[in-house]
C-alpha positions in Angstrom: 13.7 28.3 73.4 17.3 28.1 72.4 17.0 24.4 72.1 13.9 24.8 69.9 15.8 27.2 67.6 18.7 24.8 67.2 16.4 22.0 66.3 14.6 24.2 63.7 18.0 25.2 62.1 19.0 21.5 62.1 15.8 20.5 60.4 16.1 23.3 57.9 19.7 22.2 57.1 18.6 18.6 56.7 15.8 19.6 54.3 18.1 21.8 52.2 20.8 19.0 52.0 18.1 16.4 51.0 16.8 18.8 48.3 20.3 19.3 46.9 20.9 15.6 46.9 17.6 14.8 45.2 18.3 17.5 42.6 21.7 16.1 41.9 20.3 12.6 41.5 17.7 13.8 39.0 19.9 16.1 37.0 21.3 14.8 33.7 25.0 13.8 33.8 27.5 16.3 32.3 27.9 16.1 28.6 31.4 14.5 28.7 30.0 11.8 31.0 27.3 11.0 28.5 29.9 10.7 25.8 32.0 8.3 27.9 29.2 6.0 28.6 27.3 6.2 25.3 27.4 3.0 23.3 28.0 3.4 19.6 24.8 2.9 17.6 24.9 -0.3 15.6 23.4 -0.3 12.2 21.9 -3.6 11.1 23.1 -4.8 7.7 20.5 -4.3 5.1 19.5 -7.2 2.9 16.5 -6.8 0.6 14.9 -9.7 -1.1 12.0 -10.1 -3.5 10.2 -13.2 -4.7 7.4 -14.3 -7.0 6.0 -17.5 -8.4 4.8 -18.6 -11.8 2.2 -21.2 -11.2 1.2 -24.0 -13.6 3.4 -22.7 -16.4 3.2 -25.1 -19.4 6.4 -26.0 -21.2 7.0 -28.5 -23.9 10.2 -30.3 -22.8 11.5 -33.9 -22.8 8.8 -35.0 -25.3 5.8 -33.9 -23.3 3.9 -30.9 -21.9 5.1 -30.2 -18.4 3.4 -28.2 -15.7 5.9 -26.1 -13.8 5.8 -24.0 -10.7 8.7 -21.6 -10.8 9.7 -19.9 -7.6 12.1 -17.0 -8.1 13.8 -15.2 -5.2 16.4 -12.5 -5.6 18.5 -10.3 -3.4 19.2 -6.7 -4.4 22.6 -5.1 -4.3 23.0 -2.7 -1.4 22.8 1.0 -1.9 20.3 1.0 -4.8 18.6 4.3 -5.6 14.8 4.1 -5.8 14.8 4.2 -9.6 17.2 1.3 -9.8 14.8 -1.4 -8.4 13.7 -3.6 -11.3 10.0 -4.1 -11.9 9.4 -7.9 -11.5 6.8 -8.1 -14.4 9.4 -7.7 -17.2 11.7 -10.1 -15.3 8.8 -12.7 -15.1 8.1 -12.2 -18.8 11.8 -12.8 -19.5 11.6 -16.1 -17.6 8.5 -17.1 -19.6 10.0 -16.2 -22.9 13.2 -18.1 -22.1 11.3 -21.2 -21.2 9.0 -21.0 -24.1 11.8 -20.6 -26.6 14.2 -23.0 -24.9 16.1 -24.7 -27.8 17.3 -28.0 -26.4 14.3 -30.3 -25.9 16.3 -33.0 -24.0 18.4 -31.3 -21.4 17.9 -32.0 -17.7 15.9 -29.5 -15.7 19.1 -28.6 -13.8 20.7 -27.3 -17.0 17.6 -25.3 -18.0 17.6 -23.8 -14.5 21.4 -22.9 -14.6 21.0 -21.2 -17.9 17.9 -19.3 -16.7 19.5 -18.0 -13.6 22.6 -16.8 -15.6 20.3 -15.0 -18.0 18.4 -13.1 -15.3 21.5 -12.2 -13.3 23.4 -11.0 -16.4 20.4 -8.9 -17.5 19.4 -7.3 -14.2 22.3 -5.4 -12.7 20.4 -4.5 -9.5 20.5 -8.1 -8.4 23.3 -9.5 -6.4 21.9 -13.1 -6.1 19.1 -15.2 -7.5 17.6 -18.5 -6.5 15.2 -20.2 -8.9 13.4 -23.4 -8.1 11.7 -25.2 -11.0 9.2 -27.7 -9.7 7.9 -30.2 -12.3 4.5 -31.9 -11.7 4.2 -35.6 -12.3 3.4 -36.7 -15.8 2.7 -40.0 -17.6 6.3 -40.5 -18.4 7.6 -39.3 -15.0 5.1 -40.0 -12.2 7.1 -38.1 -9.6 7.2 -34.4 -8.6 10.8 -33.2 -9.1 12.5 -29.9 -8.6 15.7 -28.2 -9.5 17.0 -25.3 -7.3 19.9 -23.1 -8.5 21.4 -20.1 -6.6 23.9 -17.7 -8.2 
């Protein structure tokens, strides 16, 4: 009987020890241990872009009517308030107006594009960068598709 009692006490002791061990393994680490092993949260850099296309825009230039596809992509400055984002419709209208009233009939498309990107970037303070591609469809005088891309 004495032997049976000793075995019972030993089994009870093993169960209590195992329970304590399992409880310790499942318990959250102390607060200071969490701080020591915590990785700093990385915040990804924010870069917001917007783009639009004016398709089949007609422009009198270089002694003929040209059909243009104009692709505009811009990057916003960081930290803009919600009310500082420009509506793209007035920006697109500014592009159309600029091209319609362009004064120098003979300049290369590259020059037209440089002046256009300068106008947009100067007028819209919320933009940090602009890329404009003017794609010119083939014509009788120029049987090749050509394009100018400018980034400011």
